[in-house]
matplotlib code that plots the C-alpha trace (Angstrom):
import matplotlib.pyplot as plt

x = [-88.3, -86.2, -88.2, -85.5, -86.9, -87.1, -85.1, -87.5, -86.4, -87.3, -84.5, -81.9, -82.8, -82.6, -79.1, -77.8, -78.8, -76.8, -73.7, -74.0, -74.2, -71.3, -69.1, -69.9, -69.1, -65.8, -64.9, -65.9, -63.5, -60.7, -61.0, -61.4, -58.6, -56.1, -54.0, -52.3, -55.2, -57.6, -58.6, -60.3, -58.5, -56.0, -55.1, -55.6, -54.5, -51.2, -50.6, -51.7, -49.1, -46.3, -47.2, -47.1, -43.8, -42.2, -43.5, -41.9, -38.7, -38.5, -39.2, -36.4, -34.1, -34.9, -34.5, -31.0, -30.0, -30.8, -29.1, -25.9, -26.2, -26.5, -23.3, -21.6, -22.5, -21.1, -18.0, -17.4, -18.1, -15.6, -13.0, -13.6, -13.3, -9.9, -8.6, -9.4, -7.7, -4.8, -4.5, -4.7, -2.0, 0.2, -0.5, 0.5, 3.5, 4.7, 3.8, 6.0, 8.9, 8.7, 8.8, 11.7, 13.7, 12.6, 13.8, 16.6, 18.3, 18.6, 21.4, 23.6, 24.1, 25.9, 29.3, 30.4, 28.3, 31.3, 33.0, 30.0, 28.4, 28.1, 29.5, 32.4, 34.6, 33.0, 33.2, 36.7, 38.9, 41.6, 44.9, 44.4, 48.0, 48.3, 52.2, 53.2, 53.5, 54.9, 58.5, 58.1, 58.6, 55.7, 52.7, 52.5, 50.0, 48.1, 49.4, 47.1, 48.2, 45.3, 45.5, 45.7, 42.7, 40.8, 41.7, 40.7, 37.3, 36.8, 37.4, 35.0, 32.3, 32.6, 32.3, 29.3, 27.8, 28.1, 26.7, 23.9, 23.4, 23.7, 20.9, 18.9, 19.3, 18.2, 15.0, 14.3, 14.5, 12.4, 9.8, 9.7, 8.9, 6.1, 4.9, 5.2, 3.4, 0.5, 0.2, 0.1, -2.6, -4.5, -4.3, -5.3, -8.3, -9.0, -9.2, -11.2, -13.9, -13.8, -14.2, -16.9, -18.7, -18.4, -19.8, -22.8, -23.4, -23.3, -25.7, -27.8, -28.0, -28.5, -31.6, -32.9, -32.5, -34.3, -37.2, -37.4, -37.5, -40.1, -42.0, -41.8, -42.8, -45.8, -46.8, -46.2, -48.7, -51.2, -51.0, -51.2, -54.3, -56.0, -55.3, -56.8, -59.8, -60.4, -59.9, -62.5, -65.1, -64.5, -65.3, -68.5, -69.4, -68.7, -71.0, -73.6, -73.4, -73.6, -76.5, -78.2, -77.4, -78.7, -81.9, -82.7, -84.9, -81.8, -81.0, -84.7, -85.6, -88.7, -90.3, -92.0, -88.4, -88.1, -91.1, -89.8, -91.7, -92.0, -94.8, -95.7, -93.8, -90.3, -88.1, -84.9, -82.4, -80.4, -83.5, -84.7, -84.9, -86.2, -89.1, -92.6, -93.7, -96.3, -93.4, -91.2, -94.0, -94.6, -91.2, -91.1, -93.7, -92.1, -89.1, -90.9, -92.6, -89.3, -87.8, -90.6, -90.1, -86.3, -87.2, -89.7, -86.9, -84.2, -86.4, -87.5, -83.5, -82.8, -85.4, -84.1, -80.6, -81.6, -83.4, -80.4, -78.0, -80.3, -80.3, -76.6, -76.2, -78.5, -76.6, -73.2, -74.7, -76.0, -72.4, -70.6, -72.9, -72.4, -68.6, -68.6, -70.8, -68.6, -65.4, -67.2, -67.9, -64.2, -62.6, -65.1, -63.8, -60.2, -60.7, -62.5, -59.9, -57.1, -58.4, -58.9, -55.5, -54.0, -56.2, -54.9, -51.3, -51.8, -53.1, -50.7, -47.9, -49.3, -49.5, -46.0, -44.7, -46.9, -45.3, -42.1, -42.0, -44.2, -44.9, -41.3, -39.2, -37.7, -35.1, -33.7, -30.0, -27.5, -28.3, -31.7, -30.8, -28.2, -30.8, -32.4, -30.9, -28.7, -30.4, -31.4, -35.1]
y = [106.1, 103.6, 100.5, 97.8, 94.7, 91.6, 88.8, 85.6, 82.1, 82.7, 85.2, 83.0, 80.2, 82.9, 84.4, 80.3, 79.8, 83.0, 81.9, 78.4, 79.9, 82.3, 79.2, 77.1, 80.2, 80.8, 76.8, 76.7, 80.0, 78.2, 74.9, 76.7, 79.6, 77.2, 75.9, 73.4, 71.8, 72.0, 68.9, 70.4, 70.0, 67.2, 65.0, 61.5, 59.3, 60.8, 60.6, 56.8, 56.5, 58.0, 55.9, 52.7, 53.7, 54.6, 51.1, 49.3, 51.4, 50.4, 46.7, 46.6, 48.6, 46.1, 43.2, 44.5, 44.9, 41.4, 39.9, 42.1, 40.5, 37.2, 38.0, 39.5, 36.5, 33.9, 35.7, 35.7, 32.3, 31.6, 33.7, 32.0, 28.8, 29.7, 30.8, 28.0, 25.8, 27.9, 27.8, 24.4, 23.9, 26.2, 24.3, 20.9, 22.5, 23.5, 20.1, 18.3, 20.8, 20.3, 16.4, 16.6, 18.6, 16.1, 13.1, 14.3, 17.3, 16.0, 18.0, 14.5, 14.0, 17.4, 17.6, 19.4, 17.7, 15.8, 19.1, 20.5, 17.5, 18.0, 14.5, 14.8, 14.5, 11.4, 9.7, 9.9, 6.7, 6.5, 4.5, 1.3, 0.8, 1.6, 0.8, 3.8, 7.0, 10.3, 9.5, 6.6, 8.7, 6.8, 9.1, 12.8, 15.3, 16.2, 13.3, 11.8, 8.3, 7.3, 10.4, 8.3, 6.0, 9.1, 10.9, 7.8, 7.5, 11.3, 11.3, 8.3, 10.0, 13.2, 11.1, 9.3, 12.7, 14.3, 11.3, 11.4, 15.2, 14.6, 12.2, 14.2, 17.3, 15.4, 14.0, 17.5, 18.5, 15.8, 16.4, 20.3, 19.9, 17.5, 19.9, 22.7, 20.7, 19.6, 23.4, 23.8, 21.6, 22.8, 26.5, 25.3, 23.1, 26.6, 28.7, 26.4, 26.1, 30.0, 30.4, 27.7, 29.4, 32.7, 31.5, 29.8, 33.2, 35.0, 32.5, 32.6, 36.7, 36.6, 34.2, 36.5, 39.5, 37.6, 36.6, 40.3, 41.7, 39.2, 39.9, 43.8, 43.2, 41.3, 44.0, 46.6, 44.9, 44.2, 47.7, 49.0, 46.5, 47.9, 51.5, 51.0, 49.3, 52.0, 54.7, 52.8, 52.6, 56.2, 57.1, 55.2, 57.0, 60.4, 59.6, 58.3, 61.3, 63.7, 62.0, 62.1, 65.7, 66.6, 64.6, 65.3, 67.7, 70.2, 71.3, 71.2, 73.5, 71.5, 73.5, 70.7, 69.3, 72.2, 70.7, 69.0, 66.1, 67.7, 70.0, 72.7, 75.5, 73.8, 73.6, 71.7, 74.1, 72.3, 72.0, 75.8, 77.7, 81.0, 82.5, 83.5, 87.2, 86.9, 85.2, 88.5, 90.7, 89.1, 89.3, 92.9, 93.9, 92.2, 93.8, 97.5, 96.2, 95.5, 98.4, 100.4, 98.3, 98.8, 102.5, 102.3, 100.3, 103.0, 105.8, 104.0, 103.2, 106.8, 107.9, 105.6, 106.6, 110.5, 109.3, 107.5, 110.3, 112.7, 110.6, 110.1, 113.8, 114.2, 111.3, 113.1, 116.6, 114.8, 112.9, 116.4, 118.1, 115.0, 115.3, 118.9, 118.3, 115.5, 117.7, 120.5, 117.9, 116.5, 120.1, 121.1, 117.4, 118.2, 121.5, 120.5, 117.4, 120.2, 122.3, 119.5, 118.2, 121.8, 122.0, 118.3, 119.3, 122.6, 120.3, 117.7, 120.1, 121.8, 118.3, 117.4, 121.1, 120.1, 116.6, 117.8, 121.0, 119.7, 115.9, 114.4, 116.7, 113.9, 112.3, 108.7, 108.2, 105.7, 104.2, 103.7, 101.4, 99.7, 98.2, 95.7, 92.4, 92.4, 88.6, 85.5, 86.1]
z = [52.2, 50.4, 48.6, 47.8, 46.2, 48.6, 46.9, 46.1, 45.2, 41.6, 41.6, 43.2, 40.7, 37.8, 39.2, 39.6, 35.9, 34.8, 36.8, 35.3, 31.7, 32.4, 33.7, 30.6, 28.3, 30.1, 29.9, 26.2, 25.6, 27.4, 25.2, 21.9, 22.4, 24.2, 21.4, 23.8, 24.9, 21.8, 20.2, 16.9, 13.6, 14.7, 11.7, 13.6, 10.5, 10.4, 14.3, 13.9, 11.1, 13.2, 15.9, 14.0, 12.2, 15.9, 16.9, 13.9, 14.5, 18.1, 17.3, 14.8, 17.1, 19.9, 17.4, 16.3, 20.1, 21.0, 18.0, 19.0, 22.7, 21.4, 19.1, 22.5, 24.5, 21.9, 21.4, 25.0, 25.4, 22.5, 24.1, 27.6, 26.0, 24.2, 27.3, 29.3, 26.5, 26.8, 30.5, 30.6, 27.8, 29.9, 33.1, 31.3, 30.1, 33.4, 34.9, 32.1, 33.0, 36.4, 35.8, 33.6, 36.1, 38.9, 36.7, 34.3, 36.4, 39.7, 41.8, 42.5, 38.6, 37.7, 37.1, 40.2, 42.5, 44.1, 44.9, 46.5, 48.4, 52.0, 52.7, 50.5, 53.6, 54.7, 51.6, 51.2, 51.6, 54.7, 54.6, 56.4, 57.3, 60.7, 61.0, 58.8, 60.6, 59.9, 60.3, 57.9, 54.9, 53.3, 53.9, 53.7, 54.1, 50.9, 48.8, 46.2, 45.5, 43.3, 41.1, 37.8, 38.5, 39.7, 36.4, 34.4, 36.1, 35.8, 32.2, 31.4, 33.8, 31.8, 28.7, 29.9, 31.1, 27.9, 26.1, 28.5, 28.0, 24.1, 24.4, 26.7, 24.7, 21.5, 23.5, 24.8, 21.1, 19.7, 22.5, 22.1, 18.2, 19.1, 21.7, 19.2, 16.4, 19.1, 19.8, 16.1, 15.7, 18.8, 17.7, 13.8, 15.7, 17.7, 14.7, 12.6, 15.3, 15.6, 12.1, 11.8, 14.8, 13.0, 9.9, 11.9, 13.5, 10.1, 8.6, 11.8, 11.2, 7.7, 8.4, 11.1, 8.6, 5.7, 8.2, 9.5, 6.2, 5.2, 8.1, 7.4, 3.6, 4.9, 7.3, 4.9, 2.2, 5.2, 5.9, 2.4, 1.9, 5.2, 4.1, 0.5, 2.2, 4.7, 1.7, -0.1, 2.6, 3.4, -0.1, 0.1, 3.4, 1.7, -1.4, 0.9, 3.2, 0.2, -1.3, 2.0, 2.5, -1.0, -0.6, 3.1, 4.9, 5.7, 2.3, 1.1, 4.1, 5.5, 8.0, 9.5, 10.5, 13.1, 15.2, 18.4, 19.9, 23.2, 22.3, 19.6, 21.6, 21.2, 18.4, 17.2, 16.8, 14.1, 11.7, 12.4, 9.3, 10.6, 12.0, 10.3, 10.0, 13.0, 14.9, 14.2, 15.0, 18.3, 19.1, 18.0, 20.6, 23.3, 22.7, 22.8, 26.0, 27.6, 26.4, 28.0, 31.3, 31.2, 31.0, 33.9, 35.7, 35.2, 36.5, 39.4, 40.0, 39.5, 42.0, 44.4, 44.0, 44.4, 47.7, 48.8, 48.1, 49.7, 52.9, 52.9, 52.7, 55.7, 57.7, 56.9, 58.1, 61.2, 61.9, 61.4, 63.9, 66.2, 65.9, 66.9, 69.9, 71.1, 70.5, 72.5, 75.3, 75.3, 75.5, 78.2, 80.3, 79.6, 81.0, 84.2, 84.5, 84.2, 86.8, 89.3, 88.9, 89.6, 92.9, 94.0, 93.3, 95.4, 98.4, 97.7, 97.7, 101.3, 102.9, 102.0, 103.5, 106.6, 107.0, 106.7, 108.9, 111.6, 111.8, 110.6, 112.8, 114.6, 112.7, 113.9, 114.9, 114.5, 118.1, 117.4, 114.3, 116.3, 119.1, 116.5, 115.7, 118.9, 119.9, 118.6, 119.2]

ax = plt.figure().add_subplot(projection="3d")
ax.plot(x, y, z, "-o")
ax.set_aspect("equal")
plt.show()
């Protein structure tokens, strides 16, 4: 008979402890042997210096970008102001040109206005002499009796127009020169303002760069001072650590330092320097006892395995015999079923022959089927 050990709560607790230690060991291996996530051996000082350098570089880039944006805004404002002034000047010139055309270049003042005037025929003088008809030979169609006076008036009018045009041309030339001078003065003023604005902007940029250089220099000096102070404190800490290690109980190997405050059977692992001969002998005896117990456990396990193998062979033999018996019974049942089916087939065949030859001899004719469905009932 097999004797399997019954699990106890202590066995379950021990198995849970073993599983917990196994998981801790697996996590520790993952932390140590994973080069991507390992935190040991990192140069934190170099990383901090790189972070501070990156922050300083980003601050300088932001200051440079801000100065560039301010420069672009100032240039845009100056360009908009110049464009606005040019548009106002162009608008003023167009207004003056339109006013000059309205006052000095009217259509009724032109030389050929009397030829192109729509009311020219209405203004022609008619003869008041009603006694002179066509037969008097004093007035003829198309005759110009005042041609001499008209030519004299036209000559004087032409001279007056030429004089007026010369005066207008001289006045226009003087006005044009004054306008050009005013435009030159305005352009010089705009250029001067742009130069002054550019110089002021360059001066402001220079002051910003000097202030930034001073700030960076002060920051560098402060960083160097902090670094020297930190190195001095680290050197003092290292010296104190070396002295403490030399004069401490660890290097002097004081056995009393391994005793724990929780009891005489407890030890402090980081202070323990080894076991005494008595402790080694006791551990050796325990190992021999464990080896003998392990040997007995293996013999017991081998015995149980032999018994289980013997039981398995017996169960296999019984299963084979049972399978053979079932196959024999199934074969007999199949033969009996075959005989019954054969008998039923013969009976069914005889019955069908009896029905077809003796019972179903009167076959219905067409008249039999036509007597149905002849009325509505």
